[in-house]
Structures are given as C-alpha cells and as structure tokens.
ROFITOR-534816 format. One record per atom (N, C-alpha, C, O): residue number from 0; residue in one letter; atom name; x negated, y, z negated. Coordinates in nm, 2 decimals, padded with zeros to 4 digits. Layout:
<recs>
<rec NUM, "A", "CA", <X, Y, Z>>,
...
</recs>
This chain:
<recs>
<rec 0, "V", "N", <00.94, -00.09, 00.83>>,
<rec 0, "V", "CA", <00.80, -00.12, 00.79>>,
<rec 0, "V", "C", <00.80, -00.17, 00.64>>,
<rec 0, "V", "O", <00.71, -00.24, 00.60>>,
<rec 1, "L", "N", <00.90, -00.13, 00.56>>,
<rec 1, "L", "CA", <00.90, -00.17, 00.42>>,
<rec 1, "L", "C", <00.90, -00.33, 00.41>>,
<rec 1, "L", "O", <00.83, -00.38, 00.33>>,
<rec 2, "L", "N", <00.98, -00.40, 00.49>>,
<rec 2, "L", "CA", <00.98, -00.54, 00.48>>,
<rec 2, "L", "C", <00.85, -00.60, 00.52>>,
<rec 2, "L", "O", <00.80, -00.70, 00.45>>,
<rec 3, "Q", "N", <00.78, -00.55, 00.62>>,
<rec 3, "Q", "CA", <00.65, -00.59, 00.66>>,
<rec 3, "Q", "C", <00.55, -00.57, 00.54>>,
<rec 3, "Q", "O", <00.46, -00.65, 00.52>>,
<rec 4, "D", "N", <00.56, -00.45, 00.48>>,
<rec 4, "D", "CA", <00.47, -00.42, 00.37>>,
<rec 4, "D", "C", <00.49, -00.51, 00.25>>,
<rec 4, "D", "O", <00.40, -00.56, 00.19>>,
<rec 5, "L", "N", <00.62, -00.54, 00.22>>,
<rec 5, "L", "CA", <00.65, -00.64, 00.12>>,
<rec 5, "L", "C", <00.59, -00.78, 00.15>>,
<rec 5, "L", "O", <00.54, -00.85, 00.07>>,
<rec 6, "D", "N", <00.60, -00.82, 00.28>>,
<rec 6, "D", "CA", <00.55, -00.94, 00.32>>,
<rec 6, "D", "C", <00.40, -00.95, 00.31>>,
<rec 6, "D", "O", <00.34, -01.05, 00.27>>,
<rec 7, "F", "N", <00.33, -00.84, 00.34>>,
<rec 7, "F", "CA", <00.19, -00.82, 00.32>>,
<rec 7, "F", "C", <00.15, -00.85, 00.18>>,
<rec 7, "F", "O", <00.06, -00.93, 00.15>>,
<rec 8, "Y", "N", <00.22, -00.78, 00.08>>,
<rec 8, "Y", "CA", <00.18, -00.80, -00.06>>,
<rec 8, "Y", "C", <00.23, -00.94, -00.11>>,
<rec 8, "Y", "O", <00.16, -00.99, -00.20>>,
<rec 9, "H", "N", <00.33, -00.99, -00.05>>,
<rec 9, "H", "CA", <00.37, -01.13, -00.09>>,
<rec 9, "H", "C", <00.26, -01.23, -00.05>>,
<rec 9, "H", "O", <00.23, -01.31, -00.13>>,
<rec 10, "E", "N", <00.20, -01.21, 00.07>>,
<rec 10, "E", "CA", <00.10, -01.30, 00.11>>,
<rec 10, "E", "C", <-00.03, -01.29, 00.03>>,
<rec 10, "E", "O", <-00.09, -01.38, -00.01>>,
<rec 11, "L", "N", <-00.06, -01.16, -00.01>>,
<rec 11, "L", "CA", <-00.18, -01.14, -00.10>>,
<rec 11, "L", "C", <-00.15, -01.21, -00.23>>,
<rec 11, "L", "O", <-00.24, -01.27, -00.29>>,
<rec 12, "S", "N", <-00.03, -01.19, -00.28>>,
<rec 12, "S", "CA", <00.00, -01.25, -00.41>>,
<rec 12, "S", "C", <00.00, -01.41, -00.41>>,
<rec 12, "S", "O", <-00.05, -01.47, -00.50>>,
<rec 13, "R", "N", <00.06, -01.46, -00.30>>,
<rec 13, "R", "CA", <00.06, -01.60, -00.28>>,
<rec 13, "R", "C", <-00.08, -01.66, -00.27>>,
<rec 13, "R", "O", <-00.12, -01.76, -00.33>>,
<rec 14, "T", "N", <-00.17, -01.59, -00.19>>,
<rec 14, "T", "CA", <-00.30, -01.63, -00.17>>,
<rec 14, "T", "C", <-00.38, -01.63, -00.30>>,
<rec 14, "T", "O", <-00.47, -01.72, -00.32>>,
<rec 15, "S", "N", <-00.36, -01.53, -00.38>>,
<rec 15, "S", "CA", <-00.43, -01.52, -00.51>>,
<rec 15, "S", "C", <-00.36, -01.60, -00.62>>,
<rec 15, "S", "O", <-00.41, -01.60, -00.73>>,
<rec 16, "R", "N", <-00.26, -01.67, -00.58>>,
<rec 16, "R", "CA", <-00.18, -01.76, -00.68>>,
<rec 16, "R", "C", <-00.12, -01.68, -00.79>>,
<rec 16, "R", "O", <-00.11, -01.73, -00.91>>,
<rec 17, "N", "N", <-00.08, -01.56, -00.76>>,
<rec 17, "N", "CA", <-00.01, -01.48, -00.87>>,
<rec 17, "N", "C", <00.14, -01.51, -00.86>>,
<rec 17, "N", "O", <00.22, -01.43, -00.79>>,
<rec 18, "I", "N", <00.18, -01.62, -00.92>>,
<rec 18, "I", "CA", <00.32, -01.67, -00.90>>,
<rec 18, "I", "C", <00.42, -01.57, -00.95>>,
<rec 18, "I", "O", <00.53, -01.56, -00.90>>,
<rec 19, "V", "N", <00.39, -01.49, -01.06>>,
<rec 19, "V", "CA", <00.48, -01.39, -01.11>>,
<rec 19, "V", "C", <00.51, -01.29, -01.01>>,
<rec 19, "V", "O", <00.63, -01.25, -00.99>>,
<rec 20, "F", "N", <00.41, -01.23, -00.94>>,
<rec 20, "F", "CA", <00.43, -01.13, -00.84>>,
<rec 20, "F", "C", <00.50, -01.19, -00.72>>,
<rec 20, "F", "O", <00.58, -01.12, -00.66>>,
<rec 21, "V", "N", <00.47, -01.31, -00.69>>,
<rec 21, "V", "CA", <00.55, -01.38, -00.57>>,
<rec 21, "V", "C", <00.69, -01.38, -00.61>>,
<rec 21, "V", "O", <00.78, -01.35, -00.52>>,
<rec 22, "L", "N", <00.73, -01.42, -00.73>>,
<rec 22, "L", "CA", <00.87, -01.43, -00.76>>,
<rec 22, "L", "C", <00.94, -01.29, -00.76>>,
<rec 22, "L", "O", <01.05, -01.27, -00.72>>,
<rec 23, "V", "N", <00.87, -01.19, -00.82>>,
<rec 23, "V", "CA", <00.92, -01.05, -00.82>>,
<rec 23, "V", "C", <00.94, -01.00, -00.67>>,
<rec 23, "V", "O", <01.05, -00.95, -00.64>>,
<rec 24, "L", "N", <00.84, -01.03, -00.59>>,
<rec 24, "L", "CA", <00.86, -00.98, -00.45>>,
<rec 24, "L", "C", <00.97, -01.05, -00.37>>,
<rec 24, "L", "O", <01.03, -01.00, -00.29>>,
<rec 25, "N", "N", <00.99, -01.18, -00.41>>,
<rec 25, "N", "CA", <01.10, -01.26, -00.35>>,
<rec 25, "N", "C", <01.23, -01.19, -00.38>>,
<rec 25, "N", "O", <01.32, -01.17, -00.29>>,
<rec 26, "T", "N", <01.25, -01.15, -00.50>>,
<rec 26, "T", "CA", <01.37, -01.08, -00.55>>,
<rec 26, "T", "C", <01.38, -00.94, -00.48>>,
<rec 26, "T", "O", <01.49, -00.91, -00.44>>,
<rec 27, "V", "N", <01.28, -00.87, -00.49>>,
<rec 27, "V", "CA", <01.28, -00.73, -00.43>>,
<rec 27, "V", "C", <01.31, -00.74, -00.28>>,
<rec 27, "V", "O", <01.39, -00.66, -00.23>>,
<rec 28, "R", "N", <01.24, -00.84, -00.21>>,
<rec 28, "R", "CA", <01.27, -00.85, -00.06>>,
<rec 28, "R", "C", <01.41, -00.88, -00.03>>,
<rec 28, "R", "O", <01.47, -00.82, 00.06>>,
<rec 29, "G", "N", <01.47, -00.96, -00.11>>,
<rec 29, "G", "CA", <01.62, -00.99, -00.09>>,
<rec 29, "G", "C", <01.70, -00.87, -00.11>>,
<rec 29, "G", "O", <01.80, -00.85, -00.03>>,
<rec 30, "F", "N", <01.67, -00.79, -00.21>>,
<rec 30, "F", "CA", <01.75, -00.67, -00.23>>,
<rec 30, "F", "C", <01.73, -00.57, -00.12>>,
<rec 30, "F", "O", <01.82, -00.51, -00.07>>,
<rec 31, "V", "N", <01.60, -00.55, -00.08>>,
<rec 31, "V", "CA", <01.57, -00.46, 00.03>>,
<rec 31, "V", "C", <01.64, -00.50, 00.16>>,
<rec 31, "V", "O", <01.70, -00.42, 00.23>>,
<rec 32, "Q", "N", <01.64, -00.63, 00.19>>,
<rec 32, "Q", "CA", <01.70, -00.69, 00.31>>,
<rec 32, "Q", "C", <01.85, -00.66, 00.30>>,
<rec 32, "Q", "O", <01.92, -00.63, 00.40>>,
<rec 33, "R", "N", <01.91, -00.68, 00.19>>,
<rec 33, "R", "CA", <02.06, -00.66, 00.17>>,
<rec 33, "R", "C", <02.10, -00.51, 00.19>>,
<rec 33, "R", "O", <02.21, -00.49, 00.24>>,
<rec 34, "F", "N", <02.02, -00.42, 00.15>>,
<rec 34, "F", "CA", <02.05, -00.28, 00.15>>,
<rec 34, "F", "C", <01.95, -00.21, 00.25>>,
<rec 34, "F", "O", <01.90, -00.10, 00.22>>,
<rec 35, "K", "N", <01.93, -00.27, 00.37>>,
<rec 35, "K", "CA", <01.84, -00.21, 00.47>>,
<rec 35, "K", "C", <01.86, -00.07, 00.50>>,
<rec 35, "K", "O", <01.77, 00.01, 00.51>>,
<rec 36, "S", "N", <01.99, -00.03, 00.51>>,
<rec 36, "S", "CA", <02.02, 00.11, 00.55>>,
<rec 36, "S", "C", <01.97, 00.21, 00.45>>,
<rec 36, "S", "O", <01.93, 00.32, 00.49>>,
<rec 37, "F", "N", <01.98, 00.17, 00.32>>,
<rec 37, "F", "CA", <01.93, 00.26, 00.22>>,
<rec 37, "F", "C", <01.78, 00.28, 00.22>>,
<rec 37, "F", "O", <01.72, 00.39, 00.20>>,
<rec 38, "F", "N", <01.71, 00.17, 00.26>>,
<rec 38, "F", "CA", <01.56, 00.17, 00.25>>,
<rec 38, "F", "C", <01.50, 00.20, 00.39>>,
<rec 38, "F", "O", <01.37, 00.19, 00.40>>,
<rec 39, "K", "N", <01.57, 00.23, 00.49>>,
<rec 39, "K", "CA", <01.52, 00.24, 00.62>>,
<rec 39, "K", "C", <01.40, 00.34, 00.64>>,
<rec 39, "K", "O", <01.31, 00.31, 00.72>>,
<rec 40, "D", "N", <01.40, 00.44, 00.56>>,
<rec 40, "D", "CA", <01.29, 00.54, 00.57>>,
<rec 40, "D", "C", <01.21, 00.55, 00.44>>,
<rec 40, "D", "O", <01.16, 00.65, 00.40>>,
<rec 41, "F", "N", <01.21, 00.44, 00.37>>,
<rec 41, "F", "CA", <01.15, 00.43, 00.23>>,
<rec 41, "F", "C", <00.99, 00.45, 00.24>>,
<rec 41, "F", "O", <00.94, 00.52, 00.15>>,
<rec 42, "N", "N", <00.93, 00.39, 00.33>>,
<rec 42, "N", "CA", <00.78, 00.39, 00.34>>,
<rec 42, "N", "C", <00.73, 00.52, 00.41>>,
<rec 42, "N", "O", <00.81, 00.58, 00.49>>,
<rec 43, "P", "N", <00.61, 00.55, 00.39>>,
<rec 43, "P", "CA", <00.54, 00.66, 00.47>>,
<rec 43, "P", "C", <00.54, 00.61, 00.62>>,
<rec 43, "P", "O", <00.58, 00.49, 00.65>>,
<rec 44, "P", "N", <00.49, 00.69, 00.71>>,
<rec 44, "P", "CA", <00.49, 00.65, 00.85>>,
<rec 44, "P", "C", <00.41, 00.52, 00.87>>,
<rec 44, "P", "O", <00.32, 00.49, 00.80>>,
<rec 45, "P", "N", <00.46, 00.43, 00.97>>,
<rec 45, "P", "CA", <00.39, 00.30, 00.99>>,
<rec 45, "P", "C", <00.24, 00.31, 01.00>>,
<rec 45, "P", "O", <00.17, 00.22, 00.95>>,
<rec 46, "E", "N", <00.19, 00.41, 01.07>>,
<rec 46, "E", "CA", <00.04, 00.42, 01.09>>,
<rec 46, "E", "C", <-00.03, 00.43, 00.95>>,
<rec 46, "E", "O", <-00.13, 00.37, 00.93>>,
<rec 47, "A", "N", <00.03, 00.50, 00.86>>,
<rec 47, "A", "CA", <-00.03, 00.51, 00.73>>,
<rec 47, "A", "C", <-00.02, 00.38, 00.65>>,
<rec 47, "A", "O", <-00.12, 00.35, 00.58>>,
<rec 48, "V", "N", <00.08, 00.31, 00.67>>,
<rec 48, "V", "CA", <00.10, 00.18, 00.60>>,
<rec 48, "V", "C", <00.00, 00.08, 00.66>>,
<rec 48, "V", "O", <-00.07, 00.01, 00.58>>,
<rec 49, "Y", "N", <-00.02, 00.07, 00.79>>,
<rec 49, "Y", "CA", <-00.11, -00.02, 00.85>>,
<rec 49, "Y", "C", <-00.25, 00.02, 00.82>>,
<rec 49, "Y", "O", <-00.34, -00.07, 00.79>>,
<rec 50, "R", "N", <-00.29, 00.15, 00.81>>,
<rec 50, "R", "CA", <-00.42, 00.19, 00.77>>,
<rec 50, "R", "C", <-00.45, 00.15, 00.63>>,
<rec 50, "R", "O", <-00.56, 00.10, 00.60>>,
<rec 51, "H", "N", <-00.35, 00.16, 00.54>>,
<rec 51, "H", "CA", <-00.36, 00.12, 00.40>>,
<rec 51, "H", "C", <-00.39, -00.03, 00.40>>,
<rec 51, "H", "O", <-00.48, -00.07, 00.32>>,
<rec 52, "Q", "N", <-00.32, -00.11, 00.47>>,
<rec 52, "Q", "CA", <-00.34, -00.25, 00.47>>,
<rec 52, "Q", "C", <-00.47, -00.29, 00.52>>,
<rec 52, "Q", "O", <-00.54, -00.38, 00.46>>,
<rec 53, "E", "N", <-00.52, -00.23, 00.62>>,
<rec 53, "E", "CA", <-00.66, -00.26, 00.67>>,
<rec 53, "E", "C", <-00.76, -00.22, 00.57>>,
<rec 53, "E", "O", <-00.86, -00.30, 00.55>>,
<rec 54, "E", "N", <-00.75, -00.10, 00.51>>,
<rec 54, "E", "CA", <-00.84, -00.06, 00.40>>,
<rec 54, "E", "C", <-00.84, -00.16, 00.29>>,
<rec 54, "E", "O", <-00.95, -00.19, 00.23>>,
<rec 55, "L", "N", <-00.73, -00.20, 00.25>>,
<rec 55, "L", "CA", <-00.71, -00.29, 00.13>>,
<rec 55, "L", "C", <-00.78, -00.43, 00.17>>,
<rec 55, "L", "O", <-00.85, -00.48, 00.08>>,
<rec 56, "L", "N", <-00.75, -00.48, 00.28>>,
<rec 56, "L", "CA", <-00.82, -00.61, 00.32>>,
<rec 56, "L", "C", <-00.97, -00.59, 00.33>>,
<rec 56, "L", "O", <-01.04, -00.69, 00.29>>,
<rec 57, "A", "N", <-01.02, -00.48, 00.38>>,
<rec 57, "A", "CA", <-01.16, -00.46, 00.39>>,
<rec 57, "A", "C", <-01.22, -00.46, 00.25>>,
<rec 57, "A", "O", <-01.33, -00.52, 00.23>>,
<rec 58, "A", "N", <-01.16, -00.40, 00.16>>,
<rec 58, "A", "CA", <-01.21, -00.39, 00.02>>,
<rec 58, "A", "C", <-01.21, -00.53, -00.05>>,
<rec 58, "A", "O", <-01.30, -00.57, -00.12>>,
<rec 59, "I", "N", <-01.10, -00.61, -00.02>>,
<rec 59, "I", "CA", <-01.09, -00.74, -00.07>>,
<rec 59, "I", "C", <-01.20, -00.83, -00.01>>,
<rec 59, "I", "O", <-01.27, -00.90, -00.08>>,
<rec 60, "E", "N", <-01.22, -00.82, 00.12>>,
<rec 60, "E", "CA", <-01.32, -00.90, 00.19>>,
<rec 60, "E", "C", <-01.46, -00.86, 00.13>>,
<rec 60, "E", "O", <-01.55, -00.95, 00.12>>,
<rec 61, "A", "N", <-01.48, -00.74, 00.10>>,
<rec 61, "A", "CA", <-01.61, -00.69, 00.05>>,
<rec 61, "A", "C", <-01.63, -00.72, -00.10>>,
<rec 61, "A", "O", <-01.73, -00.69, -00.16>>,
<rec 62, "R", "N", <-01.52, -00.78, -00.16>>,
<rec 62, "R", "CA", <-01.52, -00.81, -00.30>>,
<rec 62, "R", "C", <-01.53, -00.69, -00.39>>,
<rec 62, "R", "O", <-01.60, -00.69, -00.49>>,
<rec 63, "L", "N", <-01.47, -00.58, -00.35>>,
<rec 63, "L", "CA", <-01.47, -00.45, -00.42>>,
<rec 63, "L", "C", <-01.34, -00.44, -00.49>>,
<rec 63, "L", "O", <-01.25, -00.37, -00.45>>,
<rec 64, "A", "N", <-01.32, -00.51, -00.60>>,
<rec 64, "A", "CA", <-01.19, -00.52, -00.68>>,
<rec 64, "A", "C", <-01.14, -00.38, -00.72>>,
<rec 64, "A", "O", <-01.02, -00.35, -00.70>>,
<rec 65, "E", "N", <-01.23, -00.30, -00.77>>,
<rec 65, "E", "CA", <-01.18, -00.16, -00.82>>,
<rec 65, "E", "C", <-01.14, -00.08, -00.70>>,
<rec 65, "E", "O", <-01.04, -00.01, -00.71>>,
<rec 66, "R", "N", <-01.21, -00.09, -00.59>>,
<rec 66, "R", "CA", <-01.17, -00.01, -00.47>>,
<rec 66, "R", "C", <-01.04, -00.06, -00.42>>,
<rec 66, "R", "O", <-00.95, 00.02, -00.38>>,
<rec 67, "A", "N", <-01.02, -00.19, -00.42>>,
<rec 67, "A", "CA", <-00.89, -00.25, -00.37>>,
<rec 67, "A", "C", <-00.78, -00.20, -00.46>>,
<rec 67, "A", "O", <-00.67, -00.17, -00.41>>,
<rec 68, "A", "N", <-00.80, -00.20, -00.59>>,
<rec 68, "A", "CA", <-00.70, -00.15, -00.68>>,
<rec 68, "A", "C", <-00.67, 00.00, -00.66>>,
<rec 68, "A", "O", <-00.55, 00.04, -00.66>>,
<rec 69, "E", "N", <-00.77, 00.08, -00.63>>,
<rec 69, "E", "CA", <-00.75, 00.22, -00.60>>,
<rec 69, "E", "C", <-00.67, 00.24, -00.48>>,
<rec 69, "E", "O", <-00.58, 00.33, -00.47>>,
<rec 70, "I", "N", <-00.70, 00.16, -00.37>>,
<rec 70, "I", "CA", <-00.63, 00.17, -00.25>>,
<rec 70, "I", "C", <-00.48, 00.13, -00.27>>,
<rec 70, "I", "O", <-00.39, 00.20, -00.21>>,
<rec 71, "A", "N", <-00.45, 00.02, -00.34>>,
<rec 71, "A", "CA", <-00.31, -00.02, -00.36>>,
<rec 71, "A", "C", <-00.24, 00.09, -00.45>>,
<rec 71, "A", "O", <-00.13, 00.12, -00.42>>,
<rec 72, "D", "N", <-00.31, 00.14, -00.55>>,
<rec 72, "D", "CA", <-00.24, 00.25, -00.63>>,
<rec 72, "D", "C", <-00.21, 00.37, -00.55>>,
<rec 72, "D", "O", <-00.11, 00.43, -00.56>>,
<rec 73, "A", "N", <-00.30, 00.41, -00.46>>,
<rec 73, "A", "CA", <-00.28, 00.53, -00.37>>,
<rec 73, "A", "C", <-00.17, 00.50, -00.28>>,
<rec 73, "A", "O", <-00.09, 00.60, -00.25>>,
<rec 74, "H", "N", <-00.15, 00.38, -00.23>>,
<rec 74, "H", "CA", <-00.04, 00.35, -00.14>>,
<rec 74, "H", "C", <00.09, 00.37, -00.22>>,
<rec 74, "H", "O", <00.19, 00.42, -00.16>>,
<rec 75, "L", "N", <00.10, 00.32, -00.34>>,
<rec 75, "L", "CA", <00.22, 00.33, -00.42>>,
<rec 75, "L", "C", <00.25, 00.48, -00.45>>,
<rec 75, "L", "O", <00.36, 00.52, -00.44>>,
<rec 76, "A", "N", <00.15, 00.55, -00.48>>,
<rec 76, "A", "CA", <00.16, 00.70, -00.51>>,
<rec 76, "A", "C", <00.21, 00.77, -00.38>>,
<rec 76, "A", "O", <00.29, 00.86, -00.39>>,
<rec 77, "A", "N", <00.16, 00.73, -00.26>>,
<rec 77, "A", "CA", <00.20, 00.80, -00.14>>,
<rec 77, "A", "C", <00.35, 00.76, -00.11>>,
<rec 77, "A", "O", <00.42, 00.85, -00.06>>,
<rec 78, "G", "N", <00.39, 00.64, -00.14>>,
<rec 78, "G", "CA", <00.53, 00.60, -00.12>>,
<rec 78, "G", "C", <00.62, 00.68, -00.21>>,
<rec 78, "G", "O", <00.73, 00.73, -00.17>>,
<rec 79, "R", "N", <00.57, 00.70, -00.34>>,
<rec 79, "R", "CA", <00.65, 00.78, -00.43>>,
<rec 79, "R", "C", <00.66, 00.92, -00.38>>,
<rec 79, "R", "O", <00.77, 00.98, -00.39>>,
<rec 80, "A", "N", <00.55, 00.98, -00.34>>,
<rec 80, "A", "CA", <00.55, 01.12, -00.29>>,
<rec 80, "A", "C", <00.64, 01.13, -00.17>>,
<rec 80, "A", "O", <00.71, 01.23, -00.15>>,
<rec 81, "H", "N", <00.63, 01.03, -00.08>>,
<rec 81, "H", "CA", <00.72, 01.03, 00.04>>,
<rec 81, "H", "C", <00.86, 01.04, 00.00>>,
<rec 81, "H", "O", <00.94, 01.11, 00.06>>,
<rec 82, "Q", "N", <00.90, 00.96, -00.09>>,
<rec 82, "Q", "CA", <01.04, 00.95, -00.14>>,
<rec 82, "Q", "C", <01.08, 01.09, -00.20>>,
<rec 82, "Q", "O", <01.19, 01.14, -00.18>>,
<rec 83, "L", "N", <01.00, 01.14, -00.28>>,
<rec 83, "L", "CA", <01.03, 01.27, -00.35>>,
<rec 83, "L", "C", <01.05, 01.38, -00.24>>,
<rec 83, "L", "O", <01.14, 01.46, -00.25>>,
<rec 84, "A", "N", <00.96, 01.38, -00.14>>,
<rec 84, "A", "CA", <00.97, 01.48, -00.04>>,
<rec 84, "A", "C", <01.10, 01.46, 00.04>>,
<rec 84, "A", "O", <01.16, 01.56, 00.08>>,
<rec 85, "R", "N", <01.14, 01.34, 00.07>>,
<rec 85, "R", "CA", <01.26, 01.31, 00.14>>,
<rec 85, "R", "C", <01.38, 01.36, 00.06>>,
<rec 85, "R", "O", <01.47, 01.42, 00.12>>,
<rec 86, "R", "N", <01.38, 01.34, -00.07>>,
<rec 86, "R", "CA", <01.49, 01.38, -00.15>>,
<rec 86, "R", "C", <01.50, 01.53, -00.16>>,
<rec 86, "R", "O", <01.61, 01.59, -00.16>>,
<rec 87, "E", "N", <01.39, 01.60, -00.16>>,
<rec 87, "E", "CA", <01.39, 01.75, -00.16>>,
<rec 87, "E", "C", <01.40, 01.81, -00.03>>,
<rec 87, "E", "O", <01.41, 01.93, -00.02>>,
<rec 88, "G", "N", <01.40, 01.73, 00.08>>,
<rec 88, "G", "CA", <01.42, 01.78, 00.21>>,
<rec 88, "G", "C", <01.29, 01.84, 00.27>>,
<rec 88, "G", "O", <01.30, 01.90, 00.38>>,
<rec 89, "A", "N", <01.18, 01.81, 00.21>>,
<rec 89, "A", "CA", <01.05, 01.87, 00.26>>,
<rec 89, "A", "C", <01.01, 01.78, 00.37>>,
<rec 89, "A", "O", <01.05, 01.66, 00.39>>,
<rec 90, "E", "N", <00.92, 01.83, 00.45>>,
<rec 90, "E", "CA", <00.86, 01.76, 00.56>>,
<rec 90, "E", "C", <00.77, 01.65, 00.50>>,
<rec 90, "E", "O", <00.70, 01.67, 00.40>>,
<rec 91, "I", "N", <00.77, 01.53, 00.55>>,
<rec 91, "I", "CA", <00.70, 01.41, 00.50>>,
<rec 91, "I", "C", <00.55, 01.43, 00.54>>,
<rec 91, "I", "O", <00.52, 01.46, 00.65>>,
<rec 92, "V", "N", <00.47, 01.41, 00.44>>,
<rec 92, "V", "CA", <00.32, 01.42, 00.46>>,
<rec 92, "V", "C", <00.26, 01.28, 00.48>>,
<rec 92, "V", "O", <00.32, 01.18, 00.44>>,
<rec 93, "A", "N", <00.14, 01.28, 00.54>>,
<rec 93, "A", "CA", <00.07, 01.15, 00.56>>,
<rec 93, "A", "C", <00.01, 01.10, 00.43>>,
<rec 93, "A", "O", <00.00, 01.18, 00.34>>,
<rec 94, "T", "N", <-00.02, 00.97, 00.43>>,
<rec 94, "T", "CA", <-00.08, 00.91, 00.31>>,
<rec 94, "T", "C", <-00.22, 00.98, 00.29>>,
<rec 94, "T", "O", <-00.30, 00.98, 00.38>>,
<rec 95, "P", "N", <-00.24, 01.02, 00.16>>,
<rec 95, "P", "CA", <-00.37, 01.08, 00.14>>,
<rec 95, "P", "C", <-00.48, 00.97, 00.14>>,
<rec 95, "P", "O", <-00.46, 00.86, 00.11>>,
<rec 96, "S", "N", <-00.60, 01.01, 00.17>>,
<rec 96, "S", "CA", <-00.72, 00.92, 00.17>>,
<rec 96, "S", "C", <-00.76, 00.90, 00.02>>,
<rec 96, "S", "O", <-00.75, 00.99, -00.06>>,
<rec 97, "V", "N", <-00.80, 00.78, -00.01>>,
<rec 97, "V", "CA", <-00.84, 00.74, -00.14>>,
<rec 97, "V", "C", <-00.99, 00.74, -00.15>>,
<rec 97, "V", "O", <-01.06, 00.69, -00.06>>,
<rec 98, "R", "N", <-01.05, 00.80, -00.25>>,
<rec 98, "R", "CA", <-01.19, 00.80, -00.27>>,
<rec 98, "R", "C", <-01.22, 00.75, -00.41>>,
<rec 98, "R", "O", <-01.17, 00.80, -00.51>>,
<rec 99, "S", "N", <-01.30, 00.65, -00.41>>,
<rec 99, "S", "CA", <-01.34, 00.59, -00.54>>,
<rec 99, "S", "C", <-01.45, 00.68, -00.60>>,
<rec 99, "S", "O", <-01.50, 00.77, -00.54>>,
<rec 100, "A", "N", <-01.48, 00.66, -00.73>>,
<rec 100, "A", "CA", <-01.58, 00.74, -00.80>>,
<rec 100, "A", "C", <-01.72, 00.71, -00.73>>,
<rec 100, "A", "O", <-01.80, 00.80, -00.71>>,
<rec 101, "A", "N", <-01.74, 00.58, -00.69>>,
<rec 101, "A", "CA", <-01.87, 00.55, -00.62>>,
<rec 101, "A", "C", <-01.88, 00.62, -00.49>>,
<rec 101, "A", "O", <-01.99, 00.67, -00.46>>,
<rec 102, "E", "N", <-01.77, 00.62, -00.42>>,
<rec 102, "E", "CA", <-01.77, 00.69, -00.29>>,
<rec 102, "E", "C", <-01.79, 00.84, -00.30>>,
<rec 102, "E", "O", <-01.87, 00.90, -00.23>>,
<rec 103, "A", "N", <-01.73, 00.90, -00.40>>,
<rec 103, "A", "CA", <-01.74, 01.04, -00.43>>,
<rec 103, "A", "C", <-01.89, 01.08, -00.47>>,
<rec 103, "A", "O", <-01.93, 01.19, -00.44>>,
<rec 104, "N", "N", <-01.96, 00.98, -00.53>>,
<rec 104, "N", "CA", <-02.10, 01.00, -00.56>>,
<rec 104, "N", "C", <-02.19, 00.97, -00.45>>,
<rec 104, "N", "O", <-02.31, 00.97, -00.47>>,
<rec 105, "G", "N", <-02.14, 00.94, -00.33>>,
<rec 105, "G", "CA", <-02.22, 00.92, -00.21>>,
<rec 105, "G", "C", <-02.27, 00.77, -00.19>>,
<rec 105, "G", "O", <-02.36, 00.75, -00.11>>,
<rec 106, "D", "N", <-02.21, 00.68, -00.26>>,
<rec 106, "D", "CA", <-02.26, 00.54, -00.25>>,
<rec 106, "D", "C", <-02.20, 00.48, -00.12>>,
<rec 106, "D", "O", <-02.08, 00.46, -00.11>>,
<rec 107, "P", "N", <-02.29, 00.46, -00.02>>,
<rec 107, "P", "CA", <-02.24, 00.41, 00.11>>,
<rec 107, "P", "C", <-02.17, 00.27, 00.11>>,
<rec 107, "P", "O", <-02.09, 00.24, 00.19>>,
<rec 108, "A", "N", <-02.20, 00.19, 00.01>>,
<rec 108, "A", "CA", <-02.14, 00.06, 00.00>>,
<rec 108, "A", "C", <-01.99, 00.07, -00.04>>,
<rec 108, "A", "O", <-01.92, -00.03, -00.03>>,
<rec 109, "A", "N", <-01.95, 00.18, -00.10>>,
<rec 109, "A", "CA", <-01.82, 00.20, -00.14>>,
<rec 109, "A", "C", <-01.72, 00.24, -00.03>>,
<rec 109, "A", "O", <-01.60, 00.24, -00.05>>,
<rec 110, "R", "N", <-01.78, 00.27, 00.08>>,
<rec 110, "R", "CA", <-01.69, 00.31, 00.20>>,
<rec 110, "R", "C", <-01.63, 00.19, 00.26>>,
<rec 110, "R", "O", <-01.69, 00.09, 00.27>>,
<rec 111, "A", "N", <-01.51, 00.21, 00.32>>,
<rec 111, "A", "CA", <-01.45, 00.10, 00.40>>,
<rec 111, "A", "C", <-01.52, 00.09, 00.53>>,
<rec 111, "A", "O", <-01.58, 00.19, 00.58>>,
<rec 112, "P", "N", <-01.52, -00.03, 00.59>>,
<rec 112, "P", "CA", <-01.59, -00.05, 00.72>>,
<rec 112, "P", "C", <-01.53, 00.05, 00.82>>,
<rec 112, "P", "O", <-01.41, 00.08, 00.82>>,
<rec 113, "G", "N", <-01.62, 00.10, 00.90>>,
<rec 113, "G", "CA", <-01.58, 00.19, 01.01>>,
<rec 113, "G", "C", <-01.58, 00.34, 00.97>>,
<rec 113, "G", "O", <-01.56, 00.42, 01.05>>,
<rec 114, "E", "N", <-01.61, 00.36, 00.84>>,
<rec 114, "E", "CA", <-01.62, 00.50, 00.80>>,
<rec 114, "E", "C", <-01.76, 00.56, 00.82>>,
<rec 114, "E", "O", <-01.79, 00.67, 00.79>>,
</recs>
C-alpha cells in the first residue's frame, strides 16, 4: 500500500505543479521500491489509507484547504504511530478520525461528504 500511497501524493503534487515535492517523491519511491521488504508493513491497514485518500480528495474538491492539510497531517501522524506500535510490538491501531476546529464547533460544511 505504501507505493500506492506515494503514487497518490505524487499525482497530487504533479497536478498542483509542486515540482519540489514531485522530485522528492521520485527519490523516496525509488528507495522504497529498492527496499520493499523493509517497508512492507510501513503503512496503516489499506482500508485506513484508502479512507484517508477519499477524505483528502473530498476536502480538495470542496476547496477546504485547511481541512485537507489536517487530513494529510493526521495520515502522517497515523503512519508514525503505526510504526512506533510495530517497533514496540503493540497491536496496530486504526487511523484516528480527524476533526477540524470548524467541525468540532458543529459546522456542517466542514464535514467530509457522506458523514
């Protein structure tokens, strides 16, 4: 799932014309591809990754830049927590849900579609 997740972010970066991030992801993807066995369980469960991608795209389509940033940040934090749990031998937990300040205040426009 990690390579697909990198491809997802590569396409977002390419579409937004963020050439620096495209170049960084090209380098990272090559490294991950070369050392696949090390990275095989790097991401949280696939369902959590796909849910994150759908939420992120929905926020982008709705032009909610802060929400999109929160979703991306939460995905990175979940990946970091996933890796720490694996190192410590703990059971892996699902990706936590992200709530923006607007959503926490009950703003229905802040919710992702389908919520």
